[in-house]
N, CA, C and O of each residue as an XYZ file, in Angstrom:
560
protein
N     -31.168    131.966     66.975
C     -32.193    133.141     67.167
C     -33.076    133.014     68.593
O     -33.319    131.875     68.991
N     -33.435    133.871     69.170
C     -34.216    133.801     70.432
C     -35.631    133.466     70.156
O     -36.285    134.124     69.347
N     -36.140    132.427     70.827
C     -37.385    132.053     70.776
C     -38.457    133.006     71.188
O     -39.632    132.813     70.876
N     -38.030    134.110     71.940
C     -38.773    134.968     72.549
C     -39.454    135.810     71.413
O     -40.590    136.256     71.572
N     -38.769    136.007     70.316
C     -39.125    136.868     69.095
C     -40.415    136.507     68.678
O     -41.146    137.415     68.283
N     -40.913    135.135     68.693
C     -42.158    134.717     68.409
C     -43.447    135.434     69.101
O     -44.593    135.489     68.654
N     -42.951    135.953     70.282
C     -44.077    136.666     71.114
C     -44.339    138.023     70.711
O     -45.358    138.620     71.058
N     -43.362    138.566     69.923
C     -43.664    140.049     69.495
C     -44.721    140.226     68.640
O     -45.430    141.230     68.709
N     -44.912    139.270     67.770
C     -46.412    139.194     66.860
C     -47.587    139.127     67.733
O     -48.611    139.649     67.292
N     -47.629    138.554     68.950
C     -48.791    138.568     69.739
C     -49.008    140.020     70.425
O     -50.100    140.554     70.616
N     -47.868    140.489     70.720
C     -48.020    142.039     71.242
C     -48.488    142.922     70.173
O     -49.161    143.906     70.483
N     -48.165    142.643     68.765
C     -48.612    143.521     67.869
C     -50.068    143.438     67.640
O     -50.771    144.436     67.480
N     -50.509    142.208     67.627
C     -51.906    141.753     67.512
C     -52.826    142.557     68.730
O     -53.924    143.081     68.544
N     -52.116    142.508     69.941
C     -52.649    143.412     71.056
C     -52.854    144.787     70.787
O     -53.808    145.421     71.239
N     -51.823    145.337     69.933
C     -52.073    146.938     69.455
C     -52.918    146.992     68.596
O     -53.708    147.935     68.646
N     -53.006    146.242     67.786
C     -54.140    146.477     66.637
C     -55.577    146.261     67.281
O     -56.549    146.839     66.794
N     -55.697    145.453     68.340
C     -57.034    145.254     69.075
C     -57.217    146.595     69.821
O     -58.310    147.162     69.793
N     -56.205    147.089     70.462
C     -56.508    148.410     71.139
C     -56.640    149.642     70.280
O     -57.264    150.614     70.704
N     -56.032    149.638     68.994
C     -56.415    150.543     67.946
C     -57.782    150.642     67.599
O     -58.416    151.697     67.598
N     -58.327    149.273     67.235
C     -59.820    149.157     66.858
C     -60.742    149.667     68.012
O     -61.649    150.485     67.859
N     -60.408    149.109     69.114
C     -61.214    149.609     70.306
C     -61.222    151.012     70.367
O     -62.322    151.551     70.487
N     -60.099    151.790     70.300
C     -59.982    153.120     70.211
C     -60.920    153.889     69.241
O     -61.593    154.871     69.555
N     -60.870    153.309     68.028
C     -61.508    153.756     66.951
C     -62.927    153.627     67.435
O     -63.588    154.657     67.563
N     -63.426    152.521     67.700
C     -64.812    152.244     68.146
C     -65.237    153.095     69.205
O     -66.340    153.635     69.121
N     -64.506    153.283     70.186
C     -64.789    154.261     71.183
C     -65.073    155.468     70.796
O     -66.181    155.920     71.084
N     -64.130    156.261     70.053
C     -64.066    157.566     69.390
C     -65.437    157.785     68.608
O     -66.197    158.737     68.785
N     -65.632    156.656     67.644
C     -66.965    156.831     66.886
C     -68.140    156.753     67.563
O     -69.033    157.543     67.258
N     -68.353    155.759     68.632
C     -69.453    155.960     69.267
C     -69.772    157.200     70.256
O     -70.943    157.543     70.416
N     -68.772    157.829     70.880
C     -68.793    158.811     71.538
C     -69.325    160.055     70.672
O     -70.214    160.820     71.046
N     -68.668    160.128     69.516
C     -68.939    161.086     68.643
C     -70.335    161.013     68.044
O     -70.879    162.048     67.659
N     -70.977    159.752     67.945
C     -72.246    159.618     67.462
C     -73.251    159.917     68.533
O     -74.280    160.543     68.280
N     -72.969    159.494     69.669
C     -73.905    159.716     70.850
C     -74.142    161.309     71.071
O     -75.272    161.751     71.278
N     -72.833    162.246     71.001
C     -72.926    163.436     71.142
C     -73.637    164.295     69.891
O     -74.425    165.236     69.993
N     -73.205    163.786     68.903
C     -73.851    164.469     67.649
C     -75.324    164.320     67.438
O     -76.027    165.208     66.955
N     -75.765    163.111     67.841
C     -77.055    162.597     67.631
C     -77.961    162.737     68.943
O     -79.168    162.512     68.860
N     -77.476    163.041     69.936
C     -78.057    163.152     71.229
C     -78.737    161.883     71.665
O     -79.860    161.754     72.153
N     -77.853    160.997     71.396
C     -78.480    159.574     71.857
C     -78.004    159.085     73.098
O     -76.810    158.792     73.151
N     -78.725    158.936     74.131
C     -78.243    158.051     75.377
C     -77.719    156.860     75.042
O     -78.325    156.101     74.285
N     -76.472    156.547     75.596
C     -75.877    155.137     75.560
C     -76.860    154.095     75.890
O     -76.762    153.027     75.286
N     -77.893    154.264     76.852
C     -78.746    153.218     77.219
C     -79.406    152.807     75.973
O     -79.451    151.593     75.775
N     -79.888    153.528     75.159
C     -80.641    153.259     74.081
C     -79.804    152.339     73.148
O     -80.460    151.862     72.222
N     -78.521    151.998     73.198
C     -77.811    151.183     72.357
C     -77.231    149.983     73.502
O     -76.109    149.509     73.324
N     -77.951    149.606     74.502
C     -77.464    148.709     75.416
C     -77.282    147.172     74.701
O     -76.515    146.363     75.223
N     -77.900    146.895     73.699
C     -77.681    145.500     73.302
C     -77.219    145.638     71.690
O     -77.424    146.695     71.094
N     -76.699    144.703     71.153
C     -76.222    144.559     69.779
C     -77.387    144.959     68.787
O     -77.196    145.705     67.827
N     -78.662    144.376     69.113
C     -79.625    144.799     68.231
C     -80.147    146.301     68.177
O     -80.493    146.834     67.123
N     -80.167    146.920     69.393
C     -80.437    148.086     69.430
C     -79.156    149.123     68.891
O     -79.368    150.262     68.475
N     -78.073    148.624     68.965
C     -76.967    149.311     68.357
C     -77.036    149.418     66.934
O     -76.762    150.443     66.310
N     -77.442    148.242     66.392
C     -77.568    148.143     64.856
C     -78.561    149.033     64.479
O     -78.360    149.833     63.565
N     -79.696    148.978     65.133
C     -80.921    149.856     64.861
C     -80.740    151.277     65.014
O     -81.532    151.997     64.407
N     -79.756    151.862     65.781
C     -79.595    153.140     66.181
C     -78.399    153.718     65.467
O     -78.417    154.849     64.982
N     -77.288    152.855     65.414
C     -75.978    153.612     64.930
C     -75.855    152.703     63.689
O     -75.767    151.475     63.670
N     -75.871    153.697     62.510
C     -75.621    152.944     61.085
C     -74.258    152.621     60.785
O     -74.115    151.823     59.858
N     -73.183    153.064     61.368
C     -71.981    152.719     61.164
C     -71.344    151.603     62.149
O     -70.953    151.961     63.260
N     -71.239    150.228     61.738
C     -70.839    149.349     62.566
C     -69.457    148.652     62.240
O     -69.116    147.607     62.795
N     -68.714    149.287     61.331
C     -67.432    149.100     60.841
C     -66.494    148.575     62.088
O     -66.135    147.419     62.311
N     -66.215    149.735     62.812
C     -65.275    149.274     64.072
C     -65.744    148.201     64.884
O     -65.035    147.238     65.173
N     -67.047    148.361     65.300
C     -67.465    147.225     66.280
C     -67.443    145.783     65.541
O     -67.103    144.779     66.168
N     -67.794    145.734     64.280
C     -67.601    144.476     63.533
C     -66.274    143.826     63.606
O     -65.995    142.640     63.786
N     -65.537    144.827     63.433
C     -63.972    144.231     63.153
C     -63.461    143.996     64.486
O     -62.592    143.127     64.569
N     -63.864    144.668     65.695
C     -63.343    144.292     66.856
C     -63.792    142.940     67.381
O     -63.076    142.218     68.075
N     -65.114    142.631     66.973
C     -65.464    141.262     67.283
C     -64.839    140.258     66.364
O     -64.736    139.079     66.702
N     -64.433    140.694     65.241
C     -63.806    139.705     64.406
C     -62.417    139.459     64.831
O     -61.848    138.414     64.517
N     -61.781    140.482     65.611
C     -60.284    140.138     66.276
C     -60.409    139.061     67.148
O     -59.415    138.368     67.367
N     -61.592    138.783     67.739
C     -61.515    137.638     68.702
C     -62.073    136.382     68.060
O     -62.583    135.539     68.798
N     -62.020    136.175     66.696
C     -62.550    134.900     66.053
C     -61.310    134.240     65.713
O     -60.653    133.662     66.580
N     -60.909    134.299     64.364
C     -59.745    133.625     63.776
C     -58.364    134.029     64.574
O     -57.538    133.134     64.752
N     -58.145    135.111     64.969
C     -56.957    135.492     65.715
C     -56.850    134.530     67.114
O     -55.724    134.378     67.588
N     -57.769    134.013     67.642
C     -57.703    133.160     68.817
C     -56.565    132.036     68.309
O     -55.497    131.781     68.866
N     -57.118    131.435     67.070
C     -56.240    130.245     66.638
C     -54.650    130.576     66.570
O     -53.739    129.819     66.904
N     -54.540    131.929     66.041
C     -53.120    132.410     65.865
C     -52.431    132.578     67.297
O     -51.272    132.207     67.486
N     -53.202    133.149     68.273
C     -52.605    133.240     69.781
C     -52.298    131.751     70.216
O     -51.243    131.481     70.789
N     -53.167    130.880     69.952
C     -52.797    129.527     70.378
C     -51.617    128.825     69.671
O     -50.855    128.086     70.295
N     -51.501    129.050     68.489
C     -50.428    128.414     67.704
C     -49.173    129.111     68.035
O     -48.151    128.431     68.123
N     -49.120    130.512     68.249
C     -47.830    131.202     68.516
C     -47.298    130.640     70.044
O     -46.113    130.360     70.225
N     -48.350    130.510     71.136
C     -47.896    130.203     72.389
C     -47.445    128.638     72.312
O     -46.548    128.196     73.030
N     -48.184    127.818     71.335
C     -47.656    126.293     71.320
C     -46.329    126.279     70.725
O     -45.477    125.520     71.185
N     -46.074    127.048     69.744
C     -44.653    127.053     69.138
C     -43.594    127.450     70.211
O     -42.548    126.826     70.388
N     -43.952    128.481     70.861
C     -43.046    128.831     71.848
C     -42.797    127.877     73.025
O     -41.632    127.605     73.314
N     -43.914    127.298     73.792
C     -43.805    126.540     74.675
C     -43.335    125.160     74.464
O     -42.769    124.623     75.416
N     -43.497    124.426     73.242
C     -42.998    123.407     72.740
C     -41.874    123.380     72.254
O     -41.351    122.294     72.007
N     -41.291    124.456     72.024
C     -39.868    124.628     71.454
C     -39.795    124.314     69.922
O     -38.841    123.765     69.371
N     -40.926    124.737     69.325
C     -41.119    124.391     67.876
C     -40.526    125.805     67.063
O     -40.585    125.853     65.834
N     -40.070    126.710     67.699
C     -39.746    128.082     67.238
C     -38.795    127.737     66.149
O     -37.921    126.892     66.343
N     -38.942    128.438     64.851
C     -38.011    128.551     63.694
C     -38.165    129.910     63.045
O     -38.953    130.747     63.483
N     -37.405    130.104     62.009
C     -37.577    131.455     61.353
C     -38.958    131.449     60.320
O     -39.570    132.458     59.969
N     -39.241    130.182     59.973
C     -40.555    130.230     59.286
C     -41.811    130.493     60.036
O     -42.754    131.128     59.565
N     -41.778    130.003     61.162
C     -42.982    130.437     62.129
C     -42.781    131.962     62.317
O     -43.781    132.660     62.153
N     -41.624    132.559     62.638
C     -41.788    133.893     62.724
C     -42.108    134.763     61.613
O     -42.664    135.845     61.801
N     -41.736    134.282     60.297
C     -41.998    135.019     59.390
C     -43.575    134.670     59.098
O     -44.184    135.612     58.591
N     -44.150    133.773     59.271
C     -45.710    133.419     59.020
C     -46.408    134.334     60.195
O     -47.389    135.045     59.979
N     -45.899    134.237     61.193
C     -46.439    135.198     62.222
C     -46.681    136.460     61.954
O     -47.796    136.958     62.110
N     -45.560    137.163     61.485
C     -45.683    138.503     61.129
C     -46.574    138.736     59.746
O     -47.228    139.759     59.542
N     -46.498    137.733     58.928
C     -47.362    137.781     57.792
C     -48.857    137.775     58.230
O     -49.639    138.550     57.679
N     -49.228    137.020     59.092
C     -50.488    136.924     59.767
C     -50.761    138.393     60.297
O     -51.728    139.007     59.845
N     -49.892    138.995     61.290
C     -50.131    140.217     61.873
C     -50.381    141.198     60.774
O     -51.346    141.961     60.836
N     -49.474    141.204     59.686
C     -49.638    142.266     58.661
C     -50.961    142.328     57.912
O     -51.562    143.348     57.576
N     -51.309    141.070     57.711
C     -52.593    140.790     56.903
C     -53.818    141.188     57.833
O     -54.881    141.526     57.313
N     -53.669    141.149     59.154
C     -54.644    141.404     59.882
C     -54.679    142.788     60.207
O     -55.741    143.302     60.558
N     -53.594    143.465     60.122
C     -53.672    145.015     60.411
C     -54.332    145.663     59.135
O     -55.090    146.630     59.211
N     -53.984    145.053     57.970
C     -54.362    145.457     56.741
C     -56.020    145.287     56.667
O     -56.741    146.150     56.166
N     -56.415    144.287     57.129
C     -57.857    143.715     57.066
C     -58.631    144.666     58.017
O     -59.760    145.094     57.777
N     -57.835    144.974     59.225
C     -58.754    145.997     60.185
C     -58.581    147.352     59.617
O     -59.465    148.175     59.851
N     -57.670    147.655     58.980
C     -57.651    149.138     58.483
C     -58.693    149.228     57.233
O     -59.357    150.240     57.010
N     -58.739    148.308     56.622
C     -59.755    148.208     55.325
C     -61.248    148.174     56.066
O     -62.125    148.956     55.698
N     -61.461    147.270     57.073
C     -62.725    147.253     57.492
C     -63.148    148.409     58.332
O     -64.350    148.658     58.416
N     -62.296    149.116     58.944
C     -62.715    150.287     59.623
C     -62.827    151.521     58.835
O     -63.380    152.502     59.333
N     -62.285    151.556     57.487
C     -62.361    152.715     56.716
C     -62.996    152.443     55.337
O     -64.227    152.470     55.317
N     -62.461    152.229     54.375
C     -63.325    151.987     53.204
C     -64.314    150.906     52.991
O     -65.327    151.020     52.301
N     -63.904    149.740     53.704
C     -64.704    148.760     53.701
C     -65.002    147.971     52.380
O     -66.096    147.480     52.101
N     -63.848    147.918     51.593
C     -64.145    147.299     50.315
C     -63.867    145.941     50.545
O     -62.767    145.494     50.870
N     -65.051    145.202     50.338
C     -65.145    143.762     50.630
C     -63.881    142.797     50.028
O     -63.226    141.985     50.682
N     -63.757    143.072     48.822
C     -62.804    142.129     48.100
C     -61.403    142.512     48.683
O     -60.630    141.574     48.877
N     -60.985    143.773     48.984
C     -59.847    143.984     49.405
C     -59.674    143.266     50.828
O     -58.647    142.671     51.157
N     -60.607    143.377     51.482
C     -60.858    143.001     53.011
C     -60.587    141.328     52.853
O     -59.882    140.704     53.646
N     -61.229    140.757     51.766
C     -61.251    139.398     51.713
C     -59.910    138.920     51.464
O     -59.502    137.958     52.115
N     -59.098    139.534     50.506
C     -57.730    139.166     50.139
C     -56.846    139.148     51.411
O     -56.135    138.176     51.666
N     -56.909    140.302     52.246
C     -56.232    140.438     53.370
C     -56.600    139.253     54.302
O     -55.707    138.613     54.858
N     -58.063    138.928     54.493
C     -58.275    137.756     55.291
C     -57.728    136.506     54.872
O     -57.305    135.673     55.674
N     -57.728    136.348     53.567
C     -57.358    135.141     53.104
C     -55.737    134.984     53.220
O     -55.187    133.924     53.519
N     -55.170    136.010     52.982
C     -53.646    136.002     53.300
C     -53.352    135.538     54.720
O     -52.523    134.677     55.017
N     -54.130    136.210     55.556
C     -53.884    135.924     57.068
C     -54.253    134.299     57.406
O     -53.522    133.646     58.151
N     -55.355    133.772     56.835
C     -55.663    132.666     57.102
C     -54.825    131.548     56.480
O     -54.706    130.471     57.063
N     -54.166    131.827     55.141
C     -53.237    130.982     54.722
C     -51.914    130.982     55.382
O     -51.206    129.975     55.356
N     -51.579    131.994     55.931
C     -50.309    132.039     56.792
C     -50.668    131.231     58.123
O     -49.821    130.415     58.485
N     -51.626    131.340     58.761
C     -52.113    130.750     59.933
C     -52.157    129.131     59.416
O     -51.575    128.258     60.059
N     -52.741    128.907     58.463
C     -52.933    127.375     58.151
C     -51.590    126.738     57.863
O     -51.390    125.556     58.143
N     -50.736    127.450     57.351
C     -49.333    126.954     57.202
C     -48.657    126.602     58.471
O     -48.092    125.528     58.677
N     -48.757    127.606     59.326
C     -48.175    127.593     60.675
C     -48.833    126.144     61.464
O     -48.150    125.327     62.082
N     -50.217    126.084     61.273
C     -50.720    125.065     61.881
C     -50.218    123.548     61.368
O     -50.095    122.520     62.033
N     -49.986    123.771     60.015
C     -49.526    122.276     59.396
C     -48.114    122.070     59.857
O     -47.770    120.917     60.118
N     -47.231    123.082     59.993
C     -46.079    122.932     60.441
C     -46.020    122.300     61.875
O     -45.354    121.318     62.202
N     -46.852    123.060     62.673
C     -47.055    122.564     64.100
C     -47.375    121.018     64.121
O     -46.775    120.254     64.877
N     -48.299    120.629     63.298
C     -48.784    119.225     63.243
C     -47.513    118.339     62.821
O     -47.260    117.253     63.343
N     -46.783    118.910     61.860
C     -45.585    117.963     61.394
C     -44.497    117.844     62.411
O     -43.792    116.836     62.468
N     -44.355    118.860     63.213
C     -43.297    119.096     64.365
C     -43.756    118.213     65.334
O     -42.920    117.528     65.922
N     -45.273    118.073     65.684
C     -45.469    117.202     66.853
C     -45.653    115.888     66.332
O     -45.691    115.011     67.196
N     -45.785    115.494     65.069
C     -45.557    114.230     64.603
C     -44.159    113.622     64.512
O     -43.886    112.423     64.555
N     -43.333    114.639     64.381
C     -41.972    114.095     64.100
C     -41.109    114.313     65.261
O     -39.901    114.103     65.154
N     -41.690    114.768     66.504
C     -40.596    114.830     67.521
C     -40.872    113.791     68.519
O     -40.110    113.633     69.473
């Protein structure tokens, strides 16, 4: 199996980030137009929270630069160190699917327990990936 396959989940995460950014942009522009708010009145995060009541998309956008960073590093380490295997690929896709679910829930209904289960699934897949990497490092 081609090791480059492990890079596709990275691209999928990029697509998720772009979709959330697009959602955030559309909602902000609509809010500014509907409520006749000048963008300068929301120049800081504190002003944004005080002015715009719906922070789901911006909150999720920021969240996509937290735990997923560990995913990006893990995938690149698997690829560059030659640790690629089917298990890493499956775990990477589980992580991406769980993060896509998490983003969808966060940007729409925002049901916290559903969002938590998606987050937990992603974190579990990522933790297993890192444990596998540690084992591969120790035994190589």
